[in-house]
MARVEX-935044 format. One record per residue (C-alpha): residue number from 1; x, y, z. Coordinates in pm, 1 decimal. Layout:
BEGIN
i, east, north, up
NUM, X, Y, Z
...
This chain:
BEGIN
i, east, north, up
1, -5487.6, 6345.2, -2534.2
2, -5564.0, 6091.9, -2811.2
3, -5343.0, 5785.2, -2846.6
4, -5156.2, 5780.9, -3178.0
5, -5025.6, 5491.5, -3382.8
6, -4676.2, 5597.6, -3275.6
7, -4774.1, 5566.2, -2909.5
8, -4907.8, 5216.9, -2968.3
9, -4592.0, 5112.0, -3151.9
10, -4378.4, 5255.9, -2869.9
11, -4579.0, 5070.4, -2605.6
12, -4556.3, 4744.8, -2794.4
13, -4181.7, 4781.1, -2829.6
14, -4121.3, 4868.4, -2465.7
15, -4332.8, 4579.8, -2345.7
16, -4166.9, 4311.9, -2556.6
17, -3815.8, 4420.2, -2658.4
18, -3494.5, 4448.0, -2456.9
19, -3247.4, 4696.0, -2601.5
20, -2927.7, 4526.3, -2712.9
21, -2611.7, 4625.2, -2526.6
22, -2365.7, 4760.4, -2781.9
23, -2080.6, 4779.5, -2529.6
24, -2063.8, 4420.3, -2408.3
25, -1852.7, 4265.0, -2683.4
26, -1567.4, 4510.6, -2627.6
27, -1579.4, 4457.0, -2251.2
28, -1598.7, 4078.3, -2270.3
29, -1309.1, 4050.7, -2515.1
30, -1094.8, 4320.0, -2354.5
31, -1095.6, 4558.9, -2647.3
32, -990.0, 4917.9, -2574.8
33, -1286.5, 5145.9, -2504.5
34, -1209.0, 5312.2, -2170.4
35, -1030.9, 5639.5, -2105.6
36, -736.9, 5439.1, -1970.0
37, -696.1, 5289.7, -2319.6
38, -668.8, 5622.4, -2506.4
39, -333.4, 5680.7, -2674.6
40, -222.0, 5994.5, -2861.8
41, 98.3, 6040.9, -3061.7
42, 368.3, 6185.7, -2841.0
43, 154.6, 6159.7, -2527.4
44, 336.9, 6218.0, -2199.9
45, 255.8, 6067.6, -1862.0
46, 224.6, 6236.1, -1524.4
47, 210.0, 6143.8, -1158.4
48, 126.3, 6359.4, -856.2
49, 334.2, 6351.2, -539.2
50, 58.9, 6366.3, -277.1
51, 108.1, 6516.4, 68.3
52, 157.1, 6256.6, 344.0
53, -166.3, 6368.9, 510.3
54, -445.0, 6628.1, 474.9
55, -329.6, 6976.4, 568.5
56, 40.7, 6912.9, 500.6
57, 235.1, 7191.6, 326.0
58, 527.0, 7133.0, 89.5
59, 867.7, 7252.4, 210.0
60, 1128.2, 7112.5, -28.1
61, 1246.9, 6812.5, -231.6
62, 1553.7, 6732.0, -447.0
63, 1386.7, 6844.3, -769.1
64, 1711.1, 6905.0, -959.8
65, 1817.4, 6547.6, -884.1
66, 1478.7, 6411.4, -992.0
67, 1507.2, 6600.4, -1323.0
68, 1807.3, 6381.5, -1410.4
69, 1607.7, 6059.9, -1383.9
70, 1540.0, 5877.1, -1713.2
71, 1256.6, 6018.0, -1920.3
72, 1161.0, 6304.7, -1687.3
73, 1053.5, 6605.1, -1894.2
74, 927.5, 6850.3, -1632.7
75, 860.9, 6881.1, -1259.2
76, 606.3, 7127.4, -1124.9
77, 622.5, 7237.2, -761.2
78, 377.1, 7518.1, -692.2
79, 227.0, 7569.9, -349.1
80, 161.0, 7221.0, -215.9
81, 115.5, 7076.9, -565.3
82, 404.8, 6860.2, -685.9
83, 391.2, 6668.4, -1016.2
84, 620.6, 6487.3, -1256.1
85, 578.4, 6467.5, -1634.3
86, 775.7, 6194.8, -1812.5
87, 793.0, 6021.4, -2148.2
88, 664.3, 5688.4, -2021.9
89, 430.7, 5591.4, -1741.7
90, 684.7, 5382.1, -1553.5
91, 934.7, 5668.4, -1564.0
92, 679.5, 5906.6, -1415.6
93, 597.2, 5650.6, -1146.4
94, 962.1, 5598.7, -1049.3
95, 1034.3, 5971.8, -1036.0
96, 724.6, 6033.9, -823.7
97, 826.3, 5756.9, -584.3
98, 1175.7, 5906.8, -558.7
99, 1040.0, 6252.6, -474.2
100, 778.8, 6114.6, -234.3
101, 1050.7, 5948.4, -27.2
102, 1267.0, 6262.5, -22.2
103, 1013.1, 6546.3, 5.7
104, 971.9, 6742.2, 330.1
105, 629.9, 6857.4, 447.0
106, 493.4, 7036.4, 751.2
107, 152.8, 7064.6, 914.5
108, -146.4, 6838.9, 950.7
109, -524.4, 6866.5, 970.5
110, -648.5, 6688.4, 1281.1
111, -910.4, 6432.0, 1187.2
112, -1186.5, 6309.3, 1418.7
113, -1130.6, 6012.6, 1645.7
114, -1287.3, 5728.9, 1446.4
115, -1430.5, 5559.9, 1753.7
116, -1601.5, 5887.3, 1848.8
117, -1713.8, 5985.2, 1499.2
118, -2084.4, 6006.6, 1582.5
119, -2019.8, 6239.0, 1875.6
120, -1787.9, 6452.6, 1663.1
121, -2052.2, 6484.3, 1390.4
122, -2313.6, 6602.7, 1640.1
123, -2073.2, 6861.3, 1783.2
124, -1994.0, 7040.8, 1456.1
125, -2145.5, 7373.3, 1347.5
126, -2436.7, 7310.1, 1113.2
127, -2698.6, 7469.5, 893.3
128, -3035.4, 7330.5, 1001.0
129, -3330.1, 7265.8, 768.6
130, -3684.1, 7164.8, 855.7
131, -3762.4, 6894.6, 602.1
132, -4120.7, 6840.8, 709.9
133, -4325.9, 6953.6, 1007.3
134, -4696.8, 6878.5, 1050.7
135, -4905.3, 6890.7, 1368.7
136, -4579.3, 6883.5, 1564.3
137, -4680.0, 7089.5, 1868.8
138, -4756.0, 6791.4, 2091.9
139, -4529.9, 6518.8, 1955.0
140, -4501.9, 6199.6, 2162.4
141, -4720.7, 6342.4, 2437.6
142, -5029.3, 6124.8, 2431.3
143, -4930.0, 5793.7, 2278.4
144, -4940.6, 5445.3, 2421.2
145, -4573.6, 5353.4, 2355.4
146, -4276.0, 5563.2, 2241.3
147, -3950.9, 5421.9, 2099.4
148, -3618.1, 5591.5, 2027.2
149, -3314.1, 5471.3, 1835.1
150, -2992.0, 5602.7, 1679.6
151, -2848.0, 5480.5, 1347.6
152, -2508.9, 5555.4, 1193.7
153, -2323.5, 5516.5, 866.0
154, -1945.7, 5555.7, 819.3
155, -1761.2, 5735.1, 542.1
156, -1785.1, 5511.8, 233.6
157, -1555.5, 5516.6, -71.1
158, -1678.9, 5490.6, -428.4
159, -1453.9, 5189.8, -473.8
160, -1424.5, 5217.8, -850.9
161, -1243.3, 4909.4, -976.6
162, -1012.3, 5116.3, -1200.5
163, -848.3, 5431.0, -1061.1
164, -932.5, 5768.8, -1209.9
165, -765.8, 5889.2, -1529.1
166, -762.1, 6214.8, -1725.8
167, -598.8, 6339.7, -2046.7
168, -558.3, 6696.8, -2169.3
169, -381.9, 6908.4, -2432.3
170, -340.7, 7287.0, -2443.7
171, -235.0, 7471.2, -2758.9
172, -178.5, 7805.7, -2589.5
173, -540.0, 7911.1, -2641.1
174, -772.1, 7611.3, -2639.3
175, -781.7, 7341.4, -2373.1
176, -918.5, 6998.1, -2464.3
177, -981.1, 6741.3, -2190.3
178, -1091.3, 6375.9, -2189.8
179, -1263.8, 6255.5, -1874.4
180, -1505.3, 5992.9, -1740.7
181, -1669.8, 6258.5, -1521.7
182, -2046.1, 6230.9, -1471.9
183, -2084.8, 6605.5, -1524.0
184, -1876.5, 6729.0, -1817.5
185, -2052.7, 7066.5, -1846.7
186, -2012.8, 7157.8, -1480.1
187, -1655.2, 7025.2, -1496.5
188, -1582.7, 7244.8, -1798.3
189, -1710.9, 7557.5, -1621.9
190, -1523.8, 7482.6, -1299.5
191, -1195.3, 7413.9, -1481.0
192, -1222.9, 7733.8, -1682.4
193, -1267.0, 7932.8, -1361.6
194, -983.9, 7757.3, -1176.4
195, -742.4, 7790.3, -1471.4
196, -845.1, 8145.7, -1563.2
197, -969.0, 8052.0, -1910.4
198, -1277.5, 8152.7, -2104.4
199, -1534.9, 7874.8, -2094.8
200, -1562.5, 7880.4, -2475.1
201, -1193.6, 7784.1, -2491.6
202, -1240.1, 7466.8, -2285.1
203, -1376.2, 7142.8, -2432.3
204, -1442.3, 6834.2, -2217.1
205, -1511.1, 6507.4, -2396.5
206, -1665.4, 6221.0, -2203.3
207, -1496.6, 5882.6, -2235.2
208, -1621.9, 5575.8, -2053.1
209, -1432.1, 5480.0, -1739.6
210, -1485.1, 5265.8, -1431.7
211, -1818.4, 5324.7, -1259.2
212, -1802.5, 5641.2, -1053.4
213, -2139.6, 5617.4, -872.8
214, -2132.7, 5990.5, -808.3
215, -1831.9, 6213.4, -750.3
216, -1514.7, 6006.1, -733.8
217, -1165.4, 6112.4, -841.6
218, -1245.2, 6151.0, -1212.5
219, -1300.6, 6529.0, -1197.0
220, -976.3, 6576.7, -1002.2
221, -776.8, 6367.8, -1250.6
222, -919.4, 6571.4, -1539.4
223, -823.0, 6896.7, -1367.4
224, -471.5, 6769.9, -1294.9
225, -423.7, 6670.0, -1658.8
226, -548.6, 7013.6, -1767.7
227, -327.2, 7196.9, -1520.1
228, -18.3, 7006.7, -1635.4
229, -107.7, 7046.4, -2003.3
230, -104.2, 7422.9, -1951.9
231, 242.5, 7394.2, -1798.7
232, 366.3, 7203.0, -2103.9
233, 163.1, 7322.4, -2407.0
234, 136.5, 7122.7, -2726.6
235, 152.3, 6777.9, -2564.7
236, -119.2, 6538.2, -2455.9
237, -69.2, 6482.9, -2083.2
238, -214.1, 6168.3, -1924.8
239, -255.9, 6136.2, -1548.8
240, -366.2, 5814.0, -1383.8
241, -425.8, 5784.8, -1012.5
242, -298.6, 5491.5, -808.9
243, -524.1, 5271.5, -598.3
244, -396.4, 5451.9, -288.9
245, -469.4, 5791.3, -449.4
246, -826.3, 5679.7, -514.8
247, -898.9, 5535.5, -170.5
248, -725.1, 5812.6, 24.5
249, -789.8, 6133.4, -170.8
250, -1122.0, 6095.1, -351.7
251, -1433.1, 6251.8, -193.4
252, -1617.5, 5991.6, 14.3
253, -1984.8, 5937.9, 77.3
254, -2040.6, 6131.3, 403.2
255, -2069.6, 5967.9, 744.3
256, -2418.8, 6020.2, 886.7
257, -2605.1, 5996.7, 1218.3
258, -2981.1, 5980.1, 1275.2
259, -3195.1, 5996.4, 1587.3
260, -3545.2, 5858.6, 1533.7
261, -3842.1, 5860.5, 1771.5
262, -4196.7, 5736.4, 1714.2
263, -4513.2, 5678.8, 1913.1
264, -4765.8, 5395.5, 1875.2
265, -5127.4, 5406.9, 1979.5
266, -5310.8, 5121.8, 2152.3
267, -5386.9, 4961.9, 1814.4
268, -5019.5, 4952.9, 1718.7
269, -5044.2, 5234.6, 1464.2
270, -4782.6, 5510.3, 1435.1
271, -4925.9, 5844.3, 1544.0
272, -4609.6, 6053.7, 1591.9
273, -4270.0, 6054.5, 1419.1
274, -3968.4, 6278.5, 1474.3
275, -3616.2, 6243.3, 1343.3
276, -3293.8, 6435.8, 1305.4
277, -3009.2, 6359.4, 1067.1
278, -2653.9, 6499.9, 1073.0
279, -2428.1, 6486.0, 765.1
280, -2174.3, 6668.9, 556.7
281, -2305.6, 6799.0, 225.6
282, -2344.4, 6566.7, -70.4
283, -2261.7, 6818.4, -345.1
284, -1886.1, 6875.6, -342.7
285, -1839.0, 6841.8, -715.9
286, -1637.2, 7135.7, -855.2
287, -1873.8, 7416.9, -943.9
288, -2083.7, 7386.5, -628.3
289, -1811.2, 7573.8, -439.2
290, -1666.4, 7907.9, -549.4
291, -1301.5, 7801.5, -524.5
292, -1077.9, 7508.0, -433.9
293, -1331.3, 7243.2, -526.0
294, -1061.3, 7042.2, -701.5
295, -814.0, 6862.3, -476.6
296, -505.2, 6987.8, -661.0
297, -649.7, 7337.9, -692.0
298, -658.1, 7348.7, -312.6
299, -302.4, 7212.4, -296.2
300, -187.8, 7465.0, -556.0
301, -329.9, 7743.3, -339.6
302, -189.5, 7605.8, -14.0
303, -533.9, 7544.3, 136.2
304, -524.4, 7321.2, 444.2
305, -887.3, 7208.9, 434.8
306, -1115.8, 7197.0, 134.3
307, -1436.3, 7399.5, 161.5
308, -1727.0, 7204.0, 307.3
309, -1943.1, 7043.1, 42.7
310, -2269.4, 7212.3, -42.6
311, -2596.3, 7028.0, -2.0
312, -2892.0, 7002.1, -237.5
313, -3222.8, 7184.7, -186.6
314, -3571.2, 7037.4, -172.4
315, -3617.9, 7109.9, -543.7
316, -3338.5, 6859.0, -616.1
317, -3474.3, 6608.4, -360.0
318, -3211.9, 6708.4, -103.4
319, -2872.4, 6555.2, -30.0
320, -2836.8, 6471.8, 339.0
321, -3216.2, 6484.7, 378.7
322, -3297.6, 6269.7, 76.6
323, -3560.3, 6018.4, 194.2
324, -3530.6, 6147.7, 551.2
325, -3908.3, 6184.8, 546.4
326, -4080.6, 5849.5, 604.2
327, -4306.1, 5744.6, 319.4
328, -4588.6, 5637.8, 549.3
329, -4910.7, 5809.7, 654.8
330, -4846.1, 5957.0, 1000.1
331, -5054.2, 6231.8, 1160.5
332, -4783.9, 6418.9, 1349.7
333, -4435.2, 6447.7, 1206.1
334, -4117.5, 6653.4, 1250.7
335, -3808.3, 6584.9, 1035.2
336, -3492.0, 6795.6, 1065.8
337, -3159.7, 6785.8, 877.7
338, -2829.1, 6930.0, 1003.2
339, -2573.5, 7008.8, 729.7
340, -2217.6, 7012.6, 871.7
341, -2014.0, 7323.6, 789.6
342, -1670.1, 7173.6, 858.9
343, -1511.8, 6898.4, 649.6
344, -1168.7, 6767.8, 758.7
345, -1247.7, 6442.9, 571.8
346, -1341.3, 6520.3, 213.8
347, -1689.5, 6405.5, 114.4
348, -1937.4, 6451.6, -167.9
349, -2189.3, 6260.4, -378.5
350, -2210.2, 5882.1, -358.1
351, -2486.9, 5678.3, -519.7
352, -2829.3, 5774.9, -370.3
353, -2677.3, 6050.8, -149.4
354, -2842.9, 6054.4, 194.2
355, -3115.1, 5807.2, 92.3
356, -2891.8, 5507.3, 164.5
357, -2860.0, 5598.9, 531.9
358, -3203.0, 5754.0, 581.0
359, -3394.3, 5457.3, 439.8
360, -3175.9, 5220.3, 642.8
361, -3268.5, 5413.4, 956.8
362, -3639.6, 5447.2, 876.9
363, -3693.9, 5089.2, 763.2
364, -3491.4, 4941.6, 1049.3
365, -3697.2, 5149.6, 1290.6
366, -4020.4, 5039.1, 1122.9
367, -3922.9, 4682.3, 1207.6
368, -3851.0, 4781.7, 1566.7
369, -4195.7, 4940.5, 1586.8
370, -4361.6, 4634.9, 1431.4
371, -4187.8, 4409.5, 1683.2
372, -4299.6, 4631.9, 1971.7
373, -4656.3, 4633.3, 1840.6
374, -4650.4, 4255.3, 1800.7
375, -4730.0, 4288.8, 1430.1
376, -4593.0, 4113.7, 1124.1
377, -4344.9, 4354.8, 956.1
378, -4524.3, 4335.1, 619.5
379, -4871.9, 4380.4, 768.2
380, -4745.9, 4667.3, 982.9
381, -4614.3, 4855.2, 679.8
382, -4923.1, 4797.2, 468.7
383, -5139.9, 4933.4, 750.0
384, -4960.5, 5269.7, 722.2
385, -4974.1, 5290.0, 341.0
386, -5259.4, 5379.4, 107.4
387, -5054.7, 5450.3, -208.1
388, -5156.9, 5159.3, -434.4
389, -4816.0, 5141.5, -603.4
390, -4636.1, 5125.6, -268.7
391, -4870.5, 4851.0, -153.5
392, -4824.5, 4671.6, -484.1
393, -4444.3, 4638.3, -458.2
394, -4471.6, 4513.1, -99.8
395, -4739.4, 4261.4, -196.2
396, -4544.1, 4152.8, -504.0
397, -4217.1, 4095.8, -319.6
398, -4400.3, 3905.6, -44.1
399, -4562.0, 3675.9, -299.6
400, -4236.9, 3625.0, -492.0
401, -4042.7, 3530.5, -177.3
402, -4332.1, 3340.8, -14.8
403, -4326.8, 3570.7, 288.5
404, -4461.7, 3396.5, 596.1
405, -4328.0, 3051.1, 514.4
406, -4134.0, 2870.0, 785.8
407, -3762.8, 2931.2, 730.0
408, -3474.0, 2697.5, 819.9
409, -3333.9, 2760.1, 1167.5
410, -3011.3, 2904.2, 1025.8
411, -3182.2, 3156.7, 795.4
412, -3324.8, 3494.9, 895.2
413, -3560.0, 3696.3, 678.5
414, -3622.1, 4071.9, 667.2
415, -3821.7, 4316.0, 459.4
416, -3783.1, 4685.0, 371.5
417, -3950.2, 4932.9, 138.3
418, -3899.4, 5286.0, 8.5
419, -3996.9, 5516.8, -271.3
420, -3668.9, 5673.5, -383.1
421, -3665.1, 6050.5, -328.2
422, -4026.5, 6009.3, -208.9
423, -4125.1, 6071.2, -571.8
424, -3924.0, 5819.8, -777.1
425, -3916.8, 5442.0, -812.7
426, -4098.0, 5217.6, -566.0
427, -3883.1, 4934.9, -432.2
428, -3939.0, 4653.5, -181.1
429, -3670.2, 4403.3, -77.6
430, -3675.8, 4077.7, 114.9
431, -3336.1, 3953.5, 233.5
432, -3255.6, 3597.3, 342.2
433, -2935.5, 3580.1, 547.3
434, -2734.1, 3344.8, 760.0
435, -2475.3, 3429.6, 1024.4
436, -2212.8, 3185.7, 1142.6
437, -1856.9, 3316.7, 1148.6
438, -1977.0, 3613.0, 942.3
439, -2293.3, 3741.7, 780.8
440, -2378.1, 3588.1, 444.1
441, -2661.8, 3712.7, 225.8
442, -2821.7, 3411.3, 61.4
443, -3090.2, 3577.5, -148.4
444, -3237.5, 3917.2, -224.8
445, -3588.9, 3923.7, -368.3
446, -3678.2, 4263.6, -511.2
447, -3998.6, 4407.9, -653.1
448, -3970.5, 4743.0, -824.8
449, -4205.2, 4980.9, -1002.1
450, -4015.1, 5225.9, -1221.7
451, -4316.0, 5323.4, -1431.4
452, -4276.3, 5290.0, -1806.4
453, -3988.5, 5054.2, -1883.4
454, -3781.6, 5120.0, -2195.3
455, -3557.8, 4812.9, -2152.0
456, -3646.1, 4549.0, -1894.2
457, -3291.7, 4410.3, -1910.3
458, -3151.4, 4756.1, -1840.7
459, -3377.6, 4801.7, -1538.2
460, -3284.4, 4460.5, -1398.9
461, -2915.0, 4539.1, -1445.9
462, -2952.1, 4862.5, -1250.5
463, -3154.1, 4701.2, -970.9
464, -2923.7, 4399.9, -940.6
465, -2608.9, 4612.2, -953.4
466, -2740.3, 4855.7, -696.1
467, -2843.8, 4572.6, -465.3
468, -2502.4, 4405.8, -484.7
469, -2318.0, 4734.3, -428.3
470, -2543.4, 4815.1, -133.1
471, -2479.6, 4465.7, 5.2
472, -2107.6, 4543.3, -8.5
473, -2161.7, 4871.0, 178.5
474, -2372.2, 4684.0, 434.0
475, -2131.0, 4402.0, 509.8
476, -1786.4, 4551.4, 459.6
477, -1726.8, 4906.4, 355.1
478, -1598.9, 5183.4, 580.3
479, -1320.1, 5435.4, 536.1
480, -1064.9, 5398.7, 815.8
481, -849.5, 5679.4, 951.9
482, -642.4, 5789.7, 1247.0
483, -604.8, 6146.0, 1377.5
484, -376.9, 6245.2, 1086.6
485, -458.6, 6048.5, 771.7
486, -681.7, 5802.9, 589.4
487, -544.8, 5453.3, 658.4
488, -762.6, 5240.9, 426.1
489, -553.2, 5259.4, 110.2
490, -599.0, 4923.0, -66.0
491, -844.3, 4635.8, -101.0
492, -707.2, 4473.0, 215.3
493, -778.2, 4772.9, 435.0
494, -1090.0, 4871.1, 238.5
495, -1253.3, 4536.3, 155.6
496, -1550.2, 4509.7, -78.7
497, -1787.1, 4220.8, -150.0
498, -1610.9, 3919.0, -303.6
499, -1760.0, 3722.6, -592.4
500, -1804.5, 3430.3, -352.5
501, -2028.1, 3651.6, -136.1
502, -2260.9, 3774.2, -410.0
503, -2616.1, 3663.0, -327.2
504, -2881.0, 3534.8, -559.5
505, -3082.0, 3838.7, -673.3
506, -3433.9, 3795.4, -810.5
507, -3588.2, 4109.6, -961.6
508, -3958.4, 4142.2, -1033.5
509, -4077.4, 4437.5, -1240.9
510, -4430.7, 4558.5, -1184.7
511, -4618.7, 4859.4, -1312.1
512, -4696.9, 4936.3, -1672.6
513, -4634.6, 5155.6, -1977.6
514, -4911.3, 5399.8, -1889.0
515, -4706.5, 5538.9, -1600.7
516, -4426.0, 5792.5, -1638.2
517, -4072.2, 5655.1, -1620.2
518, -3922.6, 5705.8, -1273.7
519, -3561.0, 5590.2, -1307.5
520, -3402.3, 5277.8, -1161.2
521, -3038.5, 5349.4, -1081.0
522, -3055.8, 5413.1, -704.7
523, -3382.2, 5256.3, -590.2
524, -3226.7, 4963.0, -401.9
525, -2948.1, 5141.9, -214.0
526, -3154.9, 5212.1, 99.0
527, -3395.1, 4916.8, 126.7
528, -3117.5, 4657.0, 96.1
529, -2923.8, 4736.0, 419.7
530, -3248.2, 4768.4, 613.6
531, -3377.1, 4432.8, 485.2
532, -3044.8, 4267.9, 575.1
533, -3045.1, 4423.4, 923.0
534, -3404.7, 4319.1, 978.0
535, -3321.2, 3964.6, 865.8
536, -3037.6, 3950.7, 1118.2
537, -3278.9, 4056.4, 1392.9
538, -3514.0, 3780.4, 1282.1
539, -3227.5, 3530.1, 1299.9
540, -3032.6, 3648.7, 1604.0
541, -3269.8, 3869.3, 1799.0
542, -2999.4, 4134.7, 1769.7
543, -3072.0, 4484.2, 1641.4
544, -2785.1, 4627.4, 1435.4
545, -2808.0, 5004.8, 1404.0
546, -2454.2, 5087.2, 1292.5
547, -2321.5, 5013.0, 944.2
548, -2138.6, 4809.7, 827.8
549, -2237.9, 4474.7, 979.6
550, -1881.5, 4362.0, 1046.4
551, -1781.6, 4119.4, 1319.3
552, -1655.3, 4419.7, 1516.2
553, -1990.3, 4599.9, 1502.6
554, -2188.9, 4283.1, 1572.4
555, -1982.2, 4212.3, 1884.7
556, -2032.0, 4573.8, 1993.7
557, -2409.0, 4535.0, 1945.5
558, -2408.4, 4215.2, 2155.0
559, -2212.3, 4384.8, 2431.5
560, -2445.8, 4685.9, 2417.9
561, -2766.3, 4486.1, 2464.0
């Protein structure tokens, strides 16, 4: 196809111009632009009285007494769904607190034992998928050395800094909703079904909110606002979740377990690879399930356990099996994914889906294999790669970080690489870490090839943000629970990375405008934890296979050596 003047102008622009951020001034100066800032004349405020634990069913509460509280306009108690609508937000909050302390509930869904989560995951009924199988009849039968390892990831919250919010109004025929949902069209269809409305009579307008990074509570808040608006037509109803609502009731990123086995020949090359991964589905957003995909829809219908999340097919680059296939050239390979069919702890899409865990497992295991083969981790990877773009990001990150230099005695260094979805952006990461009382990431050096770049500043923002979020997952984040309820309900019990812990992040963009754009938003999520874990092995001689790298898990790894 001939190159036009327009093509040349586009290339010149994309190579030299960063697109200006039109949103920054409002955010820096605190001007209203988020859904939480929306105000409509006569708008009413709502709060939900949540059950004390999953599976609890509403028995009774002093609703008549609560109706006498200042500002309360309406109380809805249907099935296990209990909500207050009031004139002002504080009035709704006080009435909800009053009812929460007085309400009687029965029943409970038994949650797994957290300390035995990996065993519980393996024991659940599953739907099994062969992700890739080539020359797998005689796996691990003739090699020189065979290694095995197991890697795990806990449930992880989205951790949006602002809780979810939704606003809706119903005029008796048409429902209008404001939401920060990532999928307004799917949300519209799912709400119409759940509320028995024609889709053409539902409008969902997107308004910016806190980062959701997948499927957080935003869809549920929108549905709750819509449900309450239909119970009180003609008024804008605003619902805002609390921090506890968000950390207890949102859908989490699923816990995952992987078994990996590989064989090396006498030259230290990988000849055989087999792996299995177990996970809940990563597609629980309303619309993927036929009914009860919304939290309050399930409560309205008295459902004890939400339907298990669906998972994505190969055509959508999988969910649990995303990046489960190693991106290296290996003759004999067998990769299997097990999708759990029970879901007592609600889970769905979190940034990068299964790729975060799968790349962590693969790239940690690649370092274990390199160590066994007596090879440099970078050289070992390059020996199994012929894709020039994959080799280029590894070479670029090594040059940028001066891989191979002597490091101070208190600093460990690790490397990891992946091509997101096995067809998206190429990303290589080198992590420099220290570990005294706790793990501290000093520097992340990242080389990324996203193809044609429209805005270099935008790509760097995505790569840096993803790396910092993944660092937080790696060092701190895990949902905690007992046999009856989620117990991590605030920033003390669900800590995230502090500003004082944010590492230096150096991003190097390679590639050029002749390549197709590949996307940048989730490329770093998997390589970062693997690079950090590999750096800790370099520093401590300790292999960490279970996220996050907390003091508790490090001590367990020491005791398990």
